[in-house]
mmCIF file as Biopython writes it, N, C-alpha, C and O atoms, coordinates in Angstrom:
data_model
#
loop_
_atom_site.group_PDB
_atom_site.id
_atom_site.type_symbol
_atom_site.label_atom_id
_atom_site.label_alt_id
_atom_site.label_comp_id
_atom_site.label_asym_id
_atom_site.label_entity_id
_atom_site.label_seq_id
_atom_site.pdbx_PDB_ins_code
_atom_site.Cartn_x
_atom_site.Cartn_y
_atom_site.Cartn_z
_atom_site.occupancy
_atom_site.B_iso_or_equiv
_atom_site.auth_seq_id
_atom_site.auth_asym_id
_atom_site.pdbx_PDB_model_num
ATOM 1   N N  . MET A ? 1  ? -88.563 -135.730 -185.130 1.0 0.0 1  A 1 
ATOM 2   C CA . MET A ? 1  ? -87.236 -136.297 -185.477 1.0 0.0 1  A 1 
ATOM 3   C C  . MET A ? 1  ? -87.430 -136.725 -186.639 1.0 0.0 1  A 1 
ATOM 4   O O  . MET A ? 1  ? -86.492 -136.787 -187.435 1.0 0.0 1  A 1 
ATOM 5   N N  . GLN A ? 2  ? -89.007 -137.205 -187.053 1.0 0.0 2  A 1 
ATOM 6   C CA . GLN A ? 2  ? -88.743 -137.865 -188.171 1.0 0.0 2  A 1 
ATOM 7   C C  . GLN A ? 2  ? -89.000 -137.510 -189.376 1.0 0.0 2  A 1 
ATOM 8   O O  . GLN A ? 2  ? -89.305 -138.258 -190.305 1.0 0.0 2  A 1 
ATOM 9   N N  . GLN A ? 3  ? -88.811 -135.633 -189.404 1.0 0.0 3  A 1 
ATOM 10  C CA . GLN A ? 3  ? -88.698 -134.880 -190.800 1.0 0.0 3  A 1 
ATOM 11  C C  . GLN A ? 3  ? -87.379 -134.451 -191.030 1.0 0.0 3  A 1 
ATOM 12  O O  . GLN A ? 3  ? -87.170 -133.633 -191.926 1.0 0.0 3  A 1 
ATOM 13  N N  . LEU A ? 4  ? -86.161 -135.038 -190.119 1.0 0.0 4  A 1 
ATOM 14  C CA . LEU A ? 4  ? -84.706 -134.832 -190.249 1.0 0.0 4  A 1 
ATOM 15  C C  . LEU A ? 4  ? -84.312 -135.818 -192.054 1.0 0.0 4  A 1 
ATOM 16  O O  . LEU A ? 4  ? -85.319 -136.390 -192.470 1.0 0.0 4  A 1 
ATOM 17  N N  . PRO A ? 5  ? -83.627 -135.908 -192.550 1.0 0.0 5  A 1 
ATOM 18  C CA . PRO A ? 5  ? -83.059 -136.042 -193.512 1.0 0.0 5  A 1 
ATOM 19  C C  . PRO A ? 5  ? -82.269 -137.938 -192.682 1.0 0.0 5  A 1 
ATOM 20  O O  . PRO A ? 5  ? -82.068 -138.195 -191.495 1.0 0.0 5  A 1 
ATOM 21  N N  . GLU A ? 6  ? -82.059 -138.750 -193.796 1.0 0.0 6  A 1 
ATOM 22  C CA . GLU A ? 6  ? -81.347 -139.758 -193.256 1.0 0.0 6  A 1 
ATOM 23  C C  . GLU A ? 6  ? -80.569 -139.796 -192.374 1.0 0.0 6  A 1 
ATOM 24  O O  . GLU A ? 6  ? -80.503 -140.456 -191.337 1.0 0.0 6  A 1 
ATOM 25  N N  . GLN A ? 7  ? -79.602 -138.602 -193.093 1.0 0.0 7  A 1 
ATOM 26  C CA . GLN A ? 7  ? -78.223 -138.485 -192.356 1.0 0.0 7  A 1 
ATOM 27  C C  . GLN A ? 7  ? -77.880 -138.576 -191.201 1.0 0.0 7  A 1 
ATOM 28  O O  . GLN A ? 7  ? -76.873 -139.067 -190.690 1.0 0.0 7  A 1 
ATOM 29  N N  . ALA A ? 8  ? -79.496 -137.666 -190.429 1.0 0.0 8  A 1 
ATOM 30  C CA . ALA A ? 8  ? -79.577 -137.851 -189.172 1.0 0.0 8  A 1 
ATOM 31  C C  . ALA A ? 8  ? -79.367 -138.820 -188.246 1.0 0.0 8  A 1 
ATOM 32  O O  . ALA A ? 8  ? -79.645 -139.979 -188.554 1.0 0.0 8  A 1 
ATOM 33  N N  . ARG A ? 9  ? -78.959 -138.589 -187.245 1.0 0.0 9  A 1 
ATOM 34  C CA . ARG A ? 9  ? -78.849 -139.843 -186.034 1.0 0.0 9  A 1 
ATOM 35  C C  . ARG A ? 9  ? -78.530 -139.338 -184.559 1.0 0.0 9  A 1 
ATOM 36  O O  . ARG A ? 9  ? -77.603 -138.642 -184.146 1.0 0.0 9  A 1 
ATOM 37  N N  . PHE A ? 10 ? -79.860 -140.060 -183.752 1.0 0.0 10 A 1 
ATOM 38  C CA . PHE A ? 10 ? -79.656 -139.737 -182.563 1.0 0.0 10 A 1 
ATOM 39  C C  . PHE A ? 10 ? -79.649 -140.825 -181.641 1.0 0.0 10 A 1 
ATOM 40  O O  . PHE A ? 10 ? -80.491 -141.701 -181.840 1.0 0.0 10 A 1 
ATOM 41  N N  . ASP A ? 11 ? -78.407 -141.027 -180.092 1.0 0.0 11 A 1 
ATOM 42  C CA . ASP A ? 11 ? -78.894 -142.296 -179.657 1.0 0.0 11 A 1 
ATOM 43  C C  . ASP A ? 11 ? -78.287 -141.946 -178.026 1.0 0.0 11 A 1 
ATOM 44  O O  . ASP A ? 11 ? -77.190 -141.603 -177.587 1.0 0.0 11 A 1 
ATOM 45  N N  . ILE A ? 12 ? -79.055 -142.110 -177.680 1.0 0.0 12 A 1 
ATOM 46  C CA . ILE A ? 12 ? -78.867 -142.099 -175.754 1.0 0.0 12 A 1 
ATOM 47  C C  . ILE A ? 12 ? -78.380 -143.490 -175.409 1.0 0.0 12 A 1 
ATOM 48  O O  . ILE A ? 12 ? -78.541 -144.513 -176.074 1.0 0.0 12 A 1 
ATOM 49  N N  . VAL A ? 13 ? -77.813 -143.361 -174.356 1.0 0.0 13 A 1 
ATOM 50  C CA . VAL A ? 13 ? -77.729 -144.814 -173.622 1.0 0.0 13 A 1 
ATOM 51  C C  . VAL A ? 13 ? -77.442 -144.421 -172.208 1.0 0.0 13 A 1 
ATOM 52  O O  . VAL A ? 13 ? -77.020 -143.301 -171.917 1.0 0.0 13 A 1 
ATOM 53  N N  . ARG A ? 14 ? -77.644 -145.223 -171.468 1.0 0.0 14 A 1 
ATOM 54  C CA . ARG A ? 14 ? -77.645 -145.116 -170.200 1.0 0.0 14 A 1 
ATOM 55  C C  . ARG A ? 14 ? -76.742 -146.493 -169.542 1.0 0.0 14 A 1 
ATOM 56  O O  . ARG A ? 14 ? -77.171 -147.626 -169.325 1.0 0.0 14 A 1 
ATOM 57  N N  . LEU A ? 15 ? -75.612 -146.046 -169.361 1.0 0.0 15 A 1 
ATOM 58  C CA . LEU A ? 15 ? -74.181 -146.734 -168.451 1.0 0.0 15 A 1 
ATOM 59  C C  . LEU A ? 15 ? -74.814 -146.981 -167.312 1.0 0.0 15 A 1 
ATOM 60  O O  . LEU A ? 15 ? -75.949 -146.640 -166.979 1.0 0.0 15 A 1 
ATOM 61  N N  . ASP A ? 16 ? -73.841 -147.728 -166.606 1.0 0.0 16 A 1 
ATOM 62  C CA . ASP A ? 16 ? -73.979 -148.001 -164.818 1.0 0.0 16 A 1 
ATOM 63  C C  . ASP A ? 16 ? -74.051 -146.732 -164.253 1.0 0.0 16 A 1 
ATOM 64  O O  . ASP A ? 16 ? -73.978 -145.678 -164.885 1.0 0.0 16 A 1 
ATOM 65  N N  . PHE A ? 17 ? -74.236 -146.882 -162.733 1.0 0.0 17 A 1 
ATOM 66  C CA . PHE A ? 17 ? -74.256 -145.820 -161.838 1.0 0.0 17 A 1 
ATOM 67  C C  . PHE A ? 17 ? -74.758 -144.843 -162.599 1.0 0.0 17 A 1 
ATOM 68  O O  . PHE A ? 17 ? -73.963 -143.908 -162.692 1.0 0.0 17 A 1 
ATOM 69  N N  . GLY A ? 18 ? -75.545 -144.717 -163.056 1.0 0.0 18 A 1 
ATOM 70  C CA . GLY A ? 18 ? -76.243 -142.917 -163.633 1.0 0.0 18 A 1 
ATOM 71  C C  . GLY A ? 18 ? -75.632 -142.445 -164.612 1.0 0.0 18 A 1 
ATOM 72  O O  . GLY A ? 18 ? -75.999 -141.297 -164.864 1.0 0.0 18 A 1 
ATOM 73  N N  . HIS A ? 19 ? -74.644 -142.943 -165.456 1.0 0.0 19 A 1 
ATOM 74  C CA . HIS A ? 19 ? -73.733 -142.623 -166.448 1.0 0.0 19 A 1 
ATOM 75  C C  . HIS A ? 19 ? -74.585 -142.892 -167.489 1.0 0.0 19 A 1 
ATOM 76  O O  . HIS A ? 19 ? -75.141 -143.973 -167.685 1.0 0.0 19 A 1 
ATOM 77  N N  . TRP A ? 20 ? -74.730 -141.429 -168.471 1.0 0.0 20 A 1 
ATOM 78  C CA . TRP A ? 20 ? -75.868 -141.259 -169.472 1.0 0.0 20 A 1 
ATOM 79  C C  . TRP A ? 20 ? -74.610 -140.280 -170.602 1.0 0.0 20 A 1 
ATOM 80  O O  . TRP A ? 20 ? -73.727 -139.475 -170.305 1.0 0.0 20 A 1 
ATOM 81  N N  . TYR A ? 21 ? -75.199 -140.980 -172.282 1.0 0.0 21 A 1 
ATOM 82  C CA . TYR A ? 21 ? -74.334 -140.936 -172.932 1.0 0.0 21 A 1 
ATOM 83  C C  . TYR A ? 21 ? -74.925 -140.683 -174.426 1.0 0.0 21 A 1 
ATOM 84  O O  . TYR A ? 21 ? -75.474 -141.636 -174.978 1.0 0.0 21 A 1 
ATOM 85  N N  . ALA A ? 22 ? -74.832 -139.401 -175.121 1.0 0.0 22 A 1 
ATOM 86  C CA . ALA A ? 22 ? -76.100 -139.184 -175.824 1.0 0.0 22 A 1 
ATOM 87  C C  . ALA A ? 22 ? -74.909 -138.814 -177.369 1.0 0.0 22 A 1 
ATOM 88  O O  . ALA A ? 22 ? -73.710 -138.551 -177.281 1.0 0.0 22 A 1 
ATOM 89  N N  . LYS A ? 23 ? -75.557 -138.892 -178.381 1.0 0.0 23 A 1 
ATOM 90  C CA . LYS A ? 23 ? -74.771 -138.593 -179.418 1.0 0.0 23 A 1 
ATOM 91  C C  . LYS A ? 23 ? -75.734 -138.145 -180.644 1.0 0.0 23 A 1 
ATOM 92  O O  . LYS A ? 23 ? -76.503 -138.963 -181.148 1.0 0.0 23 A 1 
ATOM 93  N N  . LEU A ? 24 ? -75.672 -137.150 -180.981 1.0 0.0 24 A 1 
ATOM 94  C CA . LEU A ? 24 ? -76.620 -136.434 -182.138 1.0 0.0 24 A 1 
ATOM 95  C C  . LEU A ? 24 ? -75.841 -136.034 -183.249 1.0 0.0 24 A 1 
ATOM 96  O O  . LEU A ? 24 ? -75.088 -135.061 -183.215 1.0 0.0 24 A 1 
ATOM 97  N N  . SER A ? 25 ? -75.999 -136.737 -184.199 1.0 0.0 25 A 1 
ATOM 98  C CA . SER A ? 25 ? -75.178 -136.659 -185.763 1.0 0.0 25 A 1 
ATOM 99  C C  . SER A ? 25 ? -75.931 -136.213 -187.013 1.0 0.0 25 A 1 
ATOM 100 O O  . SER A ? 25 ? -77.131 -136.428 -187.184 1.0 0.0 25 A 1 
ATOM 101 N N  . TYR A ? 26 ? -75.193 -135.621 -187.814 1.0 0.0 26 A 1 
ATOM 102 C CA . TYR A ? 26 ? -75.452 -135.369 -188.701 1.0 0.0 26 A 1 
ATOM 103 C C  . TYR A ? 26 ? -74.487 -135.109 -190.277 1.0 0.0 26 A 1 
ATOM 104 O O  . TYR A ? 26 ? -73.606 -134.261 -190.141 1.0 0.0 26 A 1 
ATOM 105 N N  . ALA A ? 27 ? -74.559 -135.583 -191.334 1.0 0.0 27 A 1 
ATOM 106 C CA . ALA A ? 27 ? -73.458 -135.702 -192.006 1.0 0.0 27 A 1 
ATOM 107 C C  . ALA A ? 27 ? -72.253 -135.163 -191.868 1.0 0.0 27 A 1 
ATOM 108 O O  . ALA A ? 27 ? -71.557 -134.548 -192.676 1.0 0.0 27 A 1 
ATOM 109 N N  . GLY A ? 28 ? -72.055 -135.501 -190.603 1.0 0.0 28 A 1 
ATOM 110 C CA . GLY A ? 28 ? -70.473 -136.299 -190.764 1.0 0.0 28 A 1 
ATOM 111 C C  . GLY A ? 28 ? -70.155 -134.795 -189.616 1.0 0.0 28 A 1 
ATOM 112 O O  . GLY A ? 28 ? -68.986 -134.629 -189.269 1.0 0.0 28 A 1 
ATOM 113 N N  . MET A ? 29 ? -70.987 -134.019 -189.217 1.0 0.0 29 A 1 
ATOM 114 C CA . MET A ? 29 ? -70.959 -133.538 -187.675 1.0 0.0 29 A 1 
ATOM 115 C C  . MET A ? 29 ? -71.718 -133.870 -186.873 1.0 0.0 29 A 1 
ATOM 116 O O  . MET A ? 29 ? -72.759 -134.402 -187.256 1.0 0.0 29 A 1 
ATOM 117 N N  . TYR A ? 30 ? -71.413 -133.630 -185.106 1.0 0.0 30 A 1 
ATOM 118 C CA . TYR A ? 30 ? -71.414 -134.366 -183.910 1.0 0.0 30 A 1 
ATOM 119 C C  . TYR A ? 30 ? -71.923 -133.837 -182.665 1.0 0.0 30 A 1 
ATOM 120 O O  . TYR A ? 30 ? -71.492 -132.696 -182.497 1.0 0.0 30 A 1 
ATOM 121 N N  . LEU A ? 31 ? -72.279 -134.022 -182.222 1.0 0.0 31 A 1 
ATOM 122 C CA . LEU A ? 31 ? -72.628 -133.627 -180.597 1.0 0.0 31 A 1 
ATOM 123 C C  . LEU A ? 31 ? -72.894 -134.401 -180.088 1.0 0.0 31 A 1 
ATOM 124 O O  . LEU A ? 31 ? -74.002 -134.892 -180.302 1.0 0.0 31 A 1 
ATOM 125 N N  . LYS A ? 32 ? -72.028 -134.953 -179.121 1.0 0.0 32 A 1 
ATOM 126 C CA . LYS A ? 32 ? -71.852 -135.972 -178.399 1.0 0.0 32 A 1 
ATOM 127 C C  . LYS A ? 32 ? -71.918 -135.732 -176.676 1.0 0.0 32 A 1 
ATOM 128 O O  . LYS A ? 32 ? -70.800 -136.014 -176.245 1.0 0.0 32 A 1 
ATOM 129 N N  . ILE A ? 33 ? -72.662 -135.389 -175.758 1.0 0.0 33 A 1 
ATOM 130 C CA . ILE A ? 33 ? -72.905 -135.481 -174.233 1.0 0.0 33 A 1 
ATOM 131 C C  . ILE A ? 33 ? -72.774 -136.396 -173.594 1.0 0.0 33 A 1 
ATOM 132 O O  . ILE A ? 33 ? -73.748 -137.146 -173.548 1.0 0.0 33 A 1 
ATOM 133 N N  . ASP A ? 34 ? -71.628 -136.753 -172.860 1.0 0.0 34 A 1 
ATOM 134 C CA . ASP A ? 34 ? -71.229 -137.883 -171.686 1.0 0.0 34 A 1 
ATOM 135 C C  . ASP A ? 34 ? -71.799 -136.782 -170.001 1.0 0.0 34 A 1 
ATOM 136 O O  . ASP A ? 34 ? -71.451 -135.652 -169.659 1.0 0.0 34 A 1 
ATOM 137 N N  . ALA A ? 35 ? -72.432 -137.443 -169.562 1.0 0.0 35 A 1 
ATOM 138 C CA . ALA A ? 35 ? -72.916 -136.892 -168.164 1.0 0.0 35 A 1 
ATOM 139 C C  . ALA A ? 35 ? -72.895 -138.454 -167.350 1.0 0.0 35 A 1 
ATOM 140 O O  . ALA A ? 35 ? -73.590 -139.455 -167.521 1.0 0.0 35 A 1 
ATOM 141 N N  . GLY A ? 36 ? -71.505 -138.087 -166.177 1.0 0.0 36 A 1 
ATOM 142 C CA . GLY A ? 36 ? -71.823 -139.119 -165.210 1.0 0.0 36 A 1 
ATOM 143 C C  . GLY A ? 36 ? -71.113 -138.386 -163.573 1.0 0.0 36 A 1 
ATOM 144 O O  . GLY A ? 36 ? -71.745 -137.812 -162.686 1.0 0.0 36 A 1 
ATOM 145 N N  . TRP A ? 37 ? -69.807 -138.643 -163.633 1.0 0.0 37 A 1 
ATOM 146 C CA . TRP A ? 37 ? -69.241 -137.992 -162.759 1.0 0.0 37 A 1 
ATOM 147 C C  . TRP A ? 37 ? -68.786 -136.672 -162.928 1.0 0.0 37 A 1 
ATOM 148 O O  . TRP A ? 37 ? -68.229 -136.023 -162.043 1.0 0.0 37 A 1 
ATOM 149 N N  . GLU A ? 38 ? -69.067 -136.203 -164.274 1.0 0.0 38 A 1 
ATOM 150 C CA . GLU A ? 38 ? -68.894 -134.771 -164.718 1.0 0.0 38 A 1 
ATOM 151 C C  . GLU A ? 38 ? -69.780 -134.486 -165.666 1.0 0.0 38 A 1 
ATOM 152 O O  . GLU A ? 38 ? -70.867 -135.055 -165.755 1.0 0.0 38 A 1 
ATOM 153 N N  . PHE A ? 39 ? -69.353 -133.533 -166.483 1.0 0.0 39 A 1 
ATOM 154 C CA . PHE A ? 39 ? -70.397 -133.337 -167.608 1.0 0.0 39 A 1 
ATOM 155 C C  . PHE A ? 39 ? -69.237 -133.070 -169.036 1.0 0.0 39 A 1 
ATOM 156 O O  . PHE A ? 39 ? -68.481 -132.101 -169.115 1.0 0.0 39 A 1 
ATOM 157 N N  . GLN A ? 40 ? -69.275 -133.457 -169.395 1.0 0.0 40 A 1 
ATOM 158 C CA . GLN A ? 40 ? -68.368 -133.609 -170.817 1.0 0.0 40 A 1 
ATOM 159 C C  . GLN A ? 40 ? -69.091 -133.585 -172.469 1.0 0.0 40 A 1 
ATOM 160 O O  . GLN A ? 40 ? -69.560 -134.496 -173.152 1.0 0.0 40 A 1 
ATOM 161 N N  . LEU A ? 41 ? -68.904 -131.872 -172.761 1.0 0.0 41 A 1 
ATOM 162 C CA . LEU A ? 41 ? -69.550 -131.959 -174.425 1.0 0.0 41 A 1 
ATOM 163 C C  . LEU A ? 41 ? -68.265 -131.951 -175.071 1.0 0.0 41 A 1 
ATOM 164 O O  . LEU A ? 41 ? -67.167 -131.641 -174.609 1.0 0.0 41 A 1 
ATOM 165 N N  . GLU A ? 42 ? -68.555 -132.304 -176.094 1.0 0.0 42 A 1 
ATOM 166 C CA . GLU A ? 42 ? -67.973 -132.459 -177.713 1.0 0.0 42 A 1 
ATOM 167 C C  . GLU A ? 42 ? -68.520 -132.267 -179.076 1.0 0.0 42 A 1 
ATOM 168 O O  . GLU A ? 42 ? -69.529 -132.805 -179.531 1.0 0.0 42 A 1 
ATOM 169 N N  . PHE A ? 43 ? -67.475 -131.167 -179.862 1.0 0.0 43 A 1 
ATOM 170 C CA . PHE A ? 43 ? -68.615 -130.988 -180.844 1.0 0.0 43 A 1 
ATOM 171 C C  . PHE A ? 43 ? -67.534 -131.090 -182.268 1.0 0.0 43 A 1 
ATOM 172 O O  . PHE A ? 43 ? -66.340 -130.796 -182.327 1.0 0.0 43 A 1 
ATOM 173 N N  . LYS A ? 44 ? -68.363 -131.570 -183.251 1.0 0.0 44 A 1 
ATOM 174 C CA . LYS A ? 44 ? -67.191 -131.575 -184.295 1.0 0.0 44 A 1 
ATOM 175 C C  . LYS A ? 44 ? -67.917 -130.804 -185.552 1.0 0.0 44 A 1 
ATOM 176 O O  . LYS A ? 44 ? -69.080 -131.201 -185.620 1.0 0.0 44 A 1 
ATOM 177 N N  . ASP A ? 45 ? -67.708 -130.122 -186.267 1.0 0.0 45 A 1 
ATOM 178 C CA . ASP A ? 45 ? -68.173 -129.297 -186.723 1.0 0.0 45 A 1 
ATOM 179 C C  . ASP A ? 45 ? -68.165 -129.240 -188.387 1.0 0.0 45 A 1 
ATOM 180 O O  . ASP A ? 45 ? -66.942 -129.385 -188.402 1.0 0.0 45 A 1 
ATOM 181 N N  . GLN A ? 46 ? -68.441 -129.165 -189.559 1.0 0.0 46 A 1 
ATOM 182 C CA . GLN A ? 46 ? -68.621 -129.353 -190.951 1.0 0.0 46 A 1 
ATOM 183 C C  . GLN A ? 46 ? -67.441 -129.413 -191.177 1.0 0.0 46 A 1 
ATOM 184 O O  . GLN A ? 46 ? -67.180 -130.176 -192.106 1.0 0.0 46 A 1 
ATOM 185 N N  . TYR A ? 47 ? -66.216 -128.710 -190.516 1.0 0.0 47 A 1 
ATOM 186 C CA . TYR A ? 47 ? -64.977 -128.751 -191.313 1.0 0.0 47 A 1 
ATOM 187 C C  . TYR A ? 47 ? -64.072 -129.526 -190.538 1.0 0.0 47 A 1 
ATOM 188 O O  . TYR A ? 47 ? -62.952 -129.017 -190.566 1.0 0.0 47 A 1 
ATOM 189 N N  . GLY A ? 48 ? -64.137 -130.673 -189.786 1.0 0.0 48 A 1 
ATOM 190 C CA . GLY A ? 48 ? -63.967 -131.500 -189.000 1.0 0.0 48 A 1 
ATOM 191 C C  . GLY A ? 48 ? -63.259 -131.190 -187.321 1.0 0.0 48 A 1 
ATOM 192 O O  . GLY A ? 48 ? -63.098 -131.902 -186.330 1.0 0.0 48 A 1 
ATOM 193 N N  . GLN A ? 49 ? -62.953 -129.687 -187.664 1.0 0.0 49 A 1 
ATOM 194 C CA . GLN A ? 49 ? -62.561 -129.142 -186.171 1.0 0.0 49 A 1 
ATOM 195 C C  . GLN A ? 49 ? -63.328 -129.794 -185.062 1.0 0.0 49 A 1 
ATOM 196 O O  . GLN A ? 49 ? -64.545 -129.784 -185.248 1.0 0.0 49 A 1 
ATOM 197 N N  . ILE A ? 50 ? -62.918 -130.357 -183.956 1.0 0.0 50 A 1 
ATOM 198 C CA . ILE A ? 50 ? -63.488 -130.787 -182.782 1.0 0.0 50 A 1 
ATOM 199 C C  . ILE A ? 50 ? -63.268 -129.652 -181.357 1.0 0.0 50 A 1 
ATOM 200 O O  . ILE A ? 50 ? -62.232 -129.023 -181.143 1.0 0.0 50 A 1 
ATOM 201 N N  . TYR A ? 51 ? -64.194 -129.617 -180.726 1.0 0.0 51 A 1 
ATOM 202 C CA . TYR A ? 51 ? -64.170 -128.454 -179.593 1.0 0.0 51 A 1 
ATOM 203 C C  . TYR A ? 51 ? -64.864 -129.938 -178.544 1.0 0.0 51 A 1 
ATOM 204 O O  . TYR A ? 51 ? -65.675 -130.859 -178.633 1.0 0.0 51 A 1 
ATOM 205 N N  . GLN A ? 52 ? -63.873 -129.337 -177.587 1.0 0.0 52 A 1 
ATOM 206 C CA . GLN A ? 52 ? -64.636 -130.010 -175.778 1.0 0.0 52 A 1 
ATOM 207 C C  . GLN A ? 52 ? -64.476 -129.214 -175.156 1.0 0.0 52 A 1 
ATOM 208 O O  . GLN A ? 52 ? -63.579 -128.376 -175.068 1.0 0.0 52 A 1 
ATOM 209 N N  . LYS A ? 53 ? -65.519 -129.434 -174.547 1.0 0.0 53 A 1 
ATOM 210 C CA . LYS A ? 53 ? -65.927 -128.804 -172.862 1.0 0.0 53 A 1 
ATOM 211 C C  . LYS A ? 53 ? -65.892 -129.629 -172.143 1.0 0.0 53 A 1 
ATOM 212 O O  . LYS A ? 53 ? -66.327 -130.696 -172.575 1.0 0.0 53 A 1 
ATOM 213 N N  . VAL A ? 54 ? -65.339 -129.613 -170.587 1.0 0.0 54 A 1 
ATOM 214 C CA . VAL A ? 54 ? -65.634 -130.208 -169.368 1.0 0.0 54 A 1 
ATOM 215 C C  . VAL A ? 54 ? -66.498 -129.173 -168.701 1.0 0.0 54 A 1 
ATOM 216 O O  . VAL A ? 54 ? -66.444 -128.008 -169.097 1.0 0.0 54 A 1 
ATOM 217 N N  . LEU A ? 55 ? -67.399 -129.572 -167.580 1.0 0.0 55 A 1 
ATOM 218 C CA . LEU A ? 55 ? -68.086 -128.585 -167.287 1.0 0.0 55 A 1 
ATOM 219 C C  . LEU A ? 55 ? -68.142 -129.504 -165.350 1.0 0.0 55 A 1 
ATOM 220 O O  . LEU A ? 55 ? -68.756 -128.966 -164.428 1.0 0.0 55 A 1 
#
């Protein structure tokens, strides 16, 4: 992780009742993972298109 450019960021947070949230972002793109009662993924590509998936 130390070799990534400054635009890269990774955050992980534990919320109440075993709920986890993570976000990896780089140069305007990101991947969000929301894990709790269900598992949700959200991805924003370099063109601003957002994709979502609930597992």
